[in-house]
DOZA-336820 format. One record per residue (C-alpha): residue number from 1; residue in one letter; x, y, z. Coordinates in steps of 0.2 Angstrom, whole numbers. Layout:
N
R   num   residuo      xx      yy      zz
R   NUM         A       X       Y       Z
...
This chain:
129
R   num   residuo      xx      yy      zz
R     1         M     190     306     -54
R     2         D     204     293     -51
R     3         A     209     282     -65
R     4         M     204     264     -63
R     5         P     219     252     -61
R     6         T     222     241     -76
R     7         P     216     224     -72
R     8         T     230     211     -72
R     9         L     226     197     -83
R    10         S     228     179     -77
R    11         C     241     169     -85
R    12         P     236     159    -101
R    13         C     243     143     -93
R    14         G     227     143     -82
R    15         R     234     148     -66
R    16         S     226     162     -57
R    17         E     242     172     -55
R    18         P     246     187     -67
R    19         Y     256     182     -82
R    20         E     271     192     -76
R    21         K     272     183     -60
R    22         C     268     166     -68
R    23         C     275     161     -85
R    24         G     280     178     -90
R    25         R     296     177     -78
R    26         F     301     161     -87
R    27         H     298     169    -104
R    28         A     309     184     -99
R    29         G     323     173     -92
R    30         T     322     180     -75
R    31         A     317     163     -68
R    32         A     318     145     -73
R    33         A     303     133     -73
R    34         P     306     122     -57
R    35         T     296     107     -63
R    36         A     291      98     -79
R    37         E     273     104     -77
R    38         A     279     122     -74
R    39         L     289     121     -90
R    40         M     274     113     -99
R    41         R     263     127     -94
R    42         S     276     140     -99
R    43         R     277     132    -116
R    44         Y     258     133    -118
R    45         S     259     151    -114
R    46         A     273     154    -126
R    47         F     262     146    -140
R    48         V     248     158    -135
R    49         K     260     173    -135
R    50         Q     268     167    -151
R    51         D     285     167    -142
R    52         A     295     155    -154
R    53         G     312     160    -146
R    54         Y     306     153    -129
R    55         L     300     137    -136
R    56         L     316     134    -145
R    57         R     326     138    -130
R    58         T     317     126    -119
R    59         W     317     112    -132
R    60         H     330      98    -130
R    61         P     345     101    -141
R    62         R     344      83    -148
R    63         T     326      85    -154
R    64         R     324     104    -157
R    65         P     320     109    -174
R    66         A     331     122    -183
R    67         R     317     134    -184
R    68         L     299     135    -178
R    69         D     285     143    -188
R    70         L     270     147    -178
R    71         D     253     149    -185
R    72         A     248     167    -182
R    73         G     229     163    -184
R    74         M     230     149    -171
R    75         R     219     154    -156
R    76         W     223     144    -140
R    77         T     209     144    -128
R    78         G     214     133    -113
R    79         L     225     121    -105
R    80         E     220     106     -94
R    81         I     234      96     -86
R    82         L     227      78     -85
R    83         G     242      70     -76
R    84         T     261      71     -72
R    85         A     274      58     -68
R    86         D     290      63     -60
R    87         G     296      80     -66
R    88         S     299      87     -49
R    89         A     315      95     -42
R    90         F     321      78     -37
R    91         H     319      70     -54
R    92         A     330      70     -70
R    93         T     315      66     -81
R    94         G     296      68     -81
R    95         T     280      67     -91
R    96         V     265      78     -92
R    97         T     249      73    -100
R    98         F     238      88    -106
R    99         R     224      94    -117
R   100         A     227     110    -125
R   101         S     211     118    -133
R   102         Y     211     129    -148
R   103         R     197     137    -158
R   104         G     190     122    -167
R   105         G     197     108    -158
R   106         S     210     101    -145
R   107         L     227      93    -144
R   108         H     229      79    -132
R   109         E     247      74    -129
R   110         R     259      66    -117
R   111         S     275      76    -117
R   112         R     292      70    -111
R   113         F     304      82    -102
R   114         E     322      80     -96
R   115         R     335      91     -87
R   116         V     349      98     -97
R   117         D     362     107     -86
R   118         G     349     108     -72
R   119         A     336     116     -82
R   120         W     320     107     -88
R   121         V     318     105    -107
R   122         Y     304      98    -118
R   123         V     310      82    -127
R   124         D     295      76    -137
R   125         G     277      71    -136
R   126         E     265      57    -140
R   127         F     248      62    -147
R   128         L     234      53    -138
R   129         D     216      50    -143
């Protein structure tokens, strides 16, 4: 009997693509997020995967904390992009408004992004609700 192929899990960011072809390539450093929204999605996936290194690498140098301690007990359950402004290949800045759900609640934020040396980075966010 042939072994069943291992199912490829969709990316935590909510896209139907497999993690390796979606946010995984950004986490691995083999590609850069082309838009502010793609970076937002990849950062959410990094929180799901507990990848503090990626989160720090994609944080603007002027607002980046010296270290990031992630809560190992946090269980993120979904990401909903509520709106974007600018943040495409033709912009230097952009915002992404989103709701990230976790076991027991959700986080509603408008995040600001800028390009540094051509790459999108997270600047800061404003909590909503």
